[in-house]
C-alpha positions, 0 to 999 in steps of 0.5 A: 363417139369414136369419130367426129360427130361435130357437124352433126346438129339438132334441130330447134325442135329437138333442142325444145324437146330436151328443154322439157326434161320432165314429162307424164307417162300415162298408161290407160285403156281396156287393159286397166279394167283387166286385173293382171292382163299383161302384153300379148295376153291370149285372154279375149277383152271385151271393149264394152267393159271399158267405163271411166265414169269419173274420167278427169284428165284435167286431174291428170294434166293439173298434177302434172304441171303442179309437179313440175312436168312440161309434156305428157304422153298417152296411150292412144293405142297400145298392143291390145288395139283398143283405140282411147278415140272413136276410130272409124277403122275398128269396133275395139275402140270407145265406140263400143264401149259402156262409157258415154253410151260410145260417144266418149273420146279419151284423146279429145279429153287428153288433148284438151286438158294439155293446152288448158294447162300448157303441157305438151301433148303426146300420143303413144301408138303401138305400131303392133296391133293385137286386134288387127287379125290381118296384122301378119297376113296382109302388110299392105292392108295393115299399112293402109289401116296404120295410115288411116289411124294415124290421119285421124290422131294427127288431123282430128286433135290439133298440134299434137307435139310427139308421136310416140312409137313403141316397137314392142311387138314389132319384131320381124315386120316390115311396115311401109315406113317411107309412106307412114311417116310422109303421112305423118310429116304432112299432117303434123310438120313440127311433131316429134317422132320416137324411135321409130320410122324417122326418129327425132328422139330415142329410147335409152334402152331399158325401163328402169329410167336410167341413162348410161355414161356416157349418153351421147346425143349422136348415135349411129343405131337405136334399141329397138324394143324390150323384146330383143337385144338387136338395134335399129341401125340408122345407116348414118350418125343422127342427133337423137337425144335420149328419153328414159321411161319408167314406172311409178309402180311395178305396173304400166297400167293400173293394177289394184294389187300393185303396192310397189310405189317408189319413194321420193327418195327412189324418184330423186335417184332417178332424176340425177341418172336420167336428167342428170345424165342430159336425157328426159324422164318420162315417168307413168303413172296408170289412171285407175278405173274411175279414170283417175290418178290414184291419190297415192300416185298423186300425192307422191308425183307432187312430193317428187315435184316439191323435192326436185324444186327444193333442190334446184329451184334456186341455183346460183348462176355463174357461167356469165362471171367465169373467165374463159382461159385456154378452154377453161372456164375460171370463176372465182368467188369473194368468199368462200361458199358451201356447195353440193351441186355443180350443173353443167350444160353445154350449149348444144346449137352447133352441136355436141363438143365436150367428150371428157371434162373435170371439175377442180375447186379452190379450197376454202383455207389454203386456197389450193386447186383439187380436182374433184371429178371427172366425167365424160359427156355434158350434153344437154345437162350435167348434175353433179352431186358432190359431198358438201364442201366450201369453195372459193373458186371452180374451174372447168377444164375440157379434156377431150373435145369435138370442136369448140366447147361452150357452156350455155349454163353453169350453176352452183347448189347447196341443197343440204 
């Protein structure tokens, strides 16, 4: 943000997306049944092998809901090209599976579960398709295939909130994006598109769940895929909030040999370094071969959600009690209070104004003003974790701005 971007504002749908904050990523498909299978693996896979006899998408989404998640994204089609719905345009799909004698539809069960439990439904669709032998031979024919499958996904399952495009495998391939996007927007005018074509939000640039400092909402390029450092130039500055995707284990898809489940402590670190830096956190679990979230994974997700609630569920929201003095927010307390977190949220309706800010406290005993923290952007949310300190007041100074800054919320917490 070396030039002014204050005139660039989010849409209402983008603000809604940023309020979602925490979602479940679900990598599930034919690869689930091939232990050790990797992206772009040369091994052939037989779609008849797909047989999740205990499939329970409600268990996935109910667990996510109980953990405090607000949206979910399912791999409708990954790079291998296996379609988790009965597509008319490929035999490499659930229609050729042993499961339900070829009559099953994972996308249907997933979207129904999302609606039952009130989560926003997202579908991951890999533009690259390893099962389509004409992918690199006839780009027009592949664009037809792409559009036809998108018509099925966006035309047959009601409102879809997110269409998640993964750039891996698409390096150097030319898609007819104007045509593809035109069809998407016609079918689902309110859909949010991830990272490609005509994006509404972007990939943070790593698969570690980490947002950098600063993490601006306005950018002029996006990271394309994990396989290249090349960025996709947008041609202009655009409002594209970041999403951090990360696995609960080492693998995206289920692996019986993967024992690397993250601890609650590590997950909380990722929460601070994603949601706490203004980005969304999309945490992946690979459902097992029965079609269930593994018990240990589900339990860990619930433990993570409980710890988020323990720390943040009862904040003292003080922004309405602040005095605004020359663009400084000042909160004075009748008596000293012990805190270890300050959460700031910028009002982004008219754009992002704060470029550099500081936090000063008024000390308990001597009532002195001591600057404890300096930060860059606030954006959707900045969670500032401090050593426990007893304070009589808080002052937020805006040291560099692009327009008039306004806080939507300032919360004080002692989590212990």
